N, C-alpha and C positions, 0 to 999 in steps of 0.2 A: 343595472346601474353605471353610468362612465366616468371615468376617470377625468378629469378636466389638467393638461400637461401646457406648459406653458409654449405655445406655439412657435415664440422666438428661437427655440432650440432647433426648429427643422430637422427633428431628430426622427426617425422610424426606430419601433420596438427592436429590440435585438435578444437574443437567448444569450446568456451567461451561463456556466458551469463553474461551480467553485465551492467555499467551504465558509458558512456562515461562523464569523469567529468571535461576533458580539450581535446582543440583541436587547432592546430596551423599548417597553412600553410607553405612547403617549397618550393619554387619557385626553377623550374626546366627550362632546356633548352626546353622543351616541354610545349604544353598549358596546360596540366595538373598539379598541383603540388602532390607534395608527401605529405603526413600528418603525423605530430605526435601527438599522443592522450595517455591519459590514460584511461583504461577502469578498473573498479573494483567491485567486488560485495561483498559478505558476508563474503569470504574466500582468495581471491587473488586480487593484483593489477598488473595491466602490463602496461609497457611503449611499446606503439606500434609505429613502422614504417609504414604506409599504403601505397602502392601503388594502383594509379587510372588508370584503363586501359583503360577504356571507358567513353567516357563523360557524357552519359547518366546515369552513374552509380556513379558520383561525391558524396562525402559527405562534404556538405559545411559549417555545424553548427550540435550541440550539439542537437542530437535528446532528444524530451522528454519522451523517451519511453524505455523501456529494449532492449539490443542491442546484437543480435547474431553474432559473427564473426570467422572466421576459423584462427585460430594461429598456425604460425610457431615456435613456442618457442627457446630462444637462451638461453643466460646467464640467472640464477635466475632472475625474474620481467621484461624480455626482449622478445619482440616477431615481426616479421613482420606480415602483413596481407595485403590484397586486397579488393577494397570496392566493388568488385562485388561478397562478400562472405558474406557483412552486410545483417541483415534480421533485420527489426524494430517490435517488437513485440506488438500488442495492447492489447494482454491477455496473459501476462507473464506465464510460467508455475509456478514459485512461486515468493514469493516478496523476495526472497533471491538475486537477482540481484541488489539491492538497495545497495550503496555503506557503509560500513562498517566505513570507516573512518569520515563519514558525518552525523554521528548519535550519538546524546549521549548516548542512550542507545543500543547498537548495537546488543543488542539481539531481540529488539522488533520484527524487522520482522519474526523472528522465534517462537515467542510467538503469533502472530498472527496466521501464517502458521500451528503451532500446534491446535491451537484453531478449524479453517475451514477444517482441513482435514478431519475429520469424517462427513462432512456435506454430506450427498447421494443427494445433488440438484448441479450436476456439474455446472449449470449456475450461480447460487448465488457465489459458490467459484469464478469462472472466474468475477463475478461482483465485489467482493473484490478488484481481483486483478488487474482489468482493471481500478479501481480508484485509488486506493492507490500503483500501479506499476509505475504511471506516476511518474517521480523524483519528479516535482513540485507541485506534492501533496502530495505524501508519506513522501519524506523528512521535508516538513514544517510540517506537521501532526503529524509525530513521533518525532521531536524534539520540538514544542510548548510548552509552558506550559497552564495550566488552567485559570490561572489569579486571579480565586476567592481564597478565604483566604487559605491558607495551600498548594497550588498548584503552588507555583513560580517557582519551577523545571523546567527546558527544557525535555521536554518528558512527562510530566506530564499528557497531554491531551490524549494520545495514551492510556497510563496505563489506567486512568480513563475509556475512551471509551473502552476497552477491560474488563474491569473489568464490566462495565454495562453490554455488549455484554453477559458473563458469568453469570451473577447473572440472568438476563431475561432470559435465556434457561430454568435456572435452576427453576424457578419460573413459568415456562408454564405447569402447572398441568393441564389435561385434553385437552390439546391441541394435534393436531397430528403435527409427527416429523416434516414435511414439514413447519405448522405455527409456532412452536417452533424455527425454525432455520430463518424463516423468520425474525420475533420479534428479535431473537438476530442479525443478521447482520445489521438492524434498529438501533439497541443499538448501534454496532460499530462506523456505520458511523454519527450518528446522529450532534456529534460535528465540522464535517469537515468544515464547513462555517467559523470556529473562524480563520482559517489560514488566511482568506482574509478581514478579520475586523481590526479595529484597537481601542487602547482606549477602553472606555466602551461599545461599541458598541459589544466587544468580550464577555459580559457578558449579552447582554440584550438578553432572549431567542428568540423573534419573528425575529428580524434582523438576528441571527445564524440561524433559519429554513430558512427564506427566501433563504440567501447566501447558504446554504448547497442544497437547494434543486436546485438552480442553478448550483452549481458546480456538481450535482449528473446529470442534465438533459440528457446529452448525452449517458451516462453510463444506466439510466435507459429507456429511450428510445431502446439500443440494450437489456436490460432483458424482455423489452416487447415483442419482437418477438420471445423469446423462452420460458419465462414463465410470462404473462401476470399478472397472480395471484399473484405472489411475486414481482412483481414492485409495484402494485397497492397497497400492504399491506406496504412494505417500505417507501412508499411514505407518507401513511395514517398515518404511526405512528412518520414520522420526522415530519410532518405538526402540529402532536398535540402536540410536543415537548413544544411550546410556550404555555402551558397552565398547565405546571409545577405547583404544589401544588393547582390545584383547581380539585375537585371530581366529576364533572359531563362529563366525560371521554367518547366516543361513542364507544371506542370499546378497549376489554381487552389486546390486544396487546400493545395498546399506552399507558394503564396504566403500564403495567406491566414494559415497558421501564423507564416510569418517575418514579416508585417506586425505579427502581433499581437505577438509577442516583442520588435520593434522598440517600437511603442507602448508596451507595459508597461515595457519598460526606460526610457523618455522621461518615462512620468508616474508613476517610481517615487517619487516626493517626496509623489505624490496616494492613497497606497495607501491600501485600506480591509480591514477584515475580512471573508475571504470568507464567512465563516458568516452575513454579515447582508446579502450581496448575492450570491448565486448564480446560477445561469443564467436570465438578465432575458429578456423576450421582446425578440427583434429589430427589432422595429416600433418601441421605445421605447428602446432602446439608447442611451447618448451616447456609445458605441465602436464602433457600426457603421463598416464600413470603406466 
C-alpha cells in the first residue's frame, strides 16, 4: 500500500523524534481509522495526519515514550505519516523529545543533557534518559515545585536536583571517575518520588525515598544488566537520603549527596541558571565540600 502525498510539497520524508501530545481518530470507510495527532519536541511542533495501513501496526493511544516518525512535511507545521513508520524509544537519544510547550522552564532538558553528556559510562546516560524520557515522569519532574520554603516555583524540583548533582560531582575528591558520576546521577534522581506524593508526604524524606526507589525499580533492574555496581551505588545513595541531617552515614557517596542537598537548600537565594554553569572542574569549584 502506498500513501499519496501532494507532490507540490516537493519534500522528501524526514525522521522526527518527539512526544505525541494529542491523538484523535478520524473514522473512514475502511476498518482502520486515520489519525490526527500533534507531535512536539524542544524545537518544533507538527500537526500530523497519519494513515494506518496495517491492523497490527495501529497506534491506538498516546505512548508514554519518545516517538520516532517518518514525516512528509507540507505547509509549515503540517505533515503526513504512516503508523508503520512509528518507533517507540525506551532509550531515547536525548531528552530533547520532551515538548517545549509543556515545560515551565523549556531549557531544563537541555541543562540535564549538557550535564550528563561528559559521563564516560553510556549506561548511566541511558539510565537517566530512560527515567526522565518517559513524559509521564520527565514532564512532571521538570515542572514540579520543591514545596520547601522558598521553592514554590514550578520547575524548582528539577533545578534543585540538577544543582545537587553538580555539587555532588564537584565534591567527590578521591573518588574514581565512575564513582563520581554514579554519585552525581543518584543526586539528580533522588527526589523523583516527590511527583507521586501529595501534601506533607512530599517533604517527608522517608516517604520520598520509598516512592523514588519504587519509581526507579524497572530502570534499576535494566541498569543491573549492564552495570551492576552503578545500580547498587545509586540505590544505596537514594536509600540513605531519608537520614538527611544525621552524621552516621555508611558511605561517603551518600554523605556527599546529602551535604549537596543541604548546601543547595541553604544557598537557594543564590541560584543561577544551570544552563550557564554545568559541571565545573572540581579544582576550581566554589562549592567543593
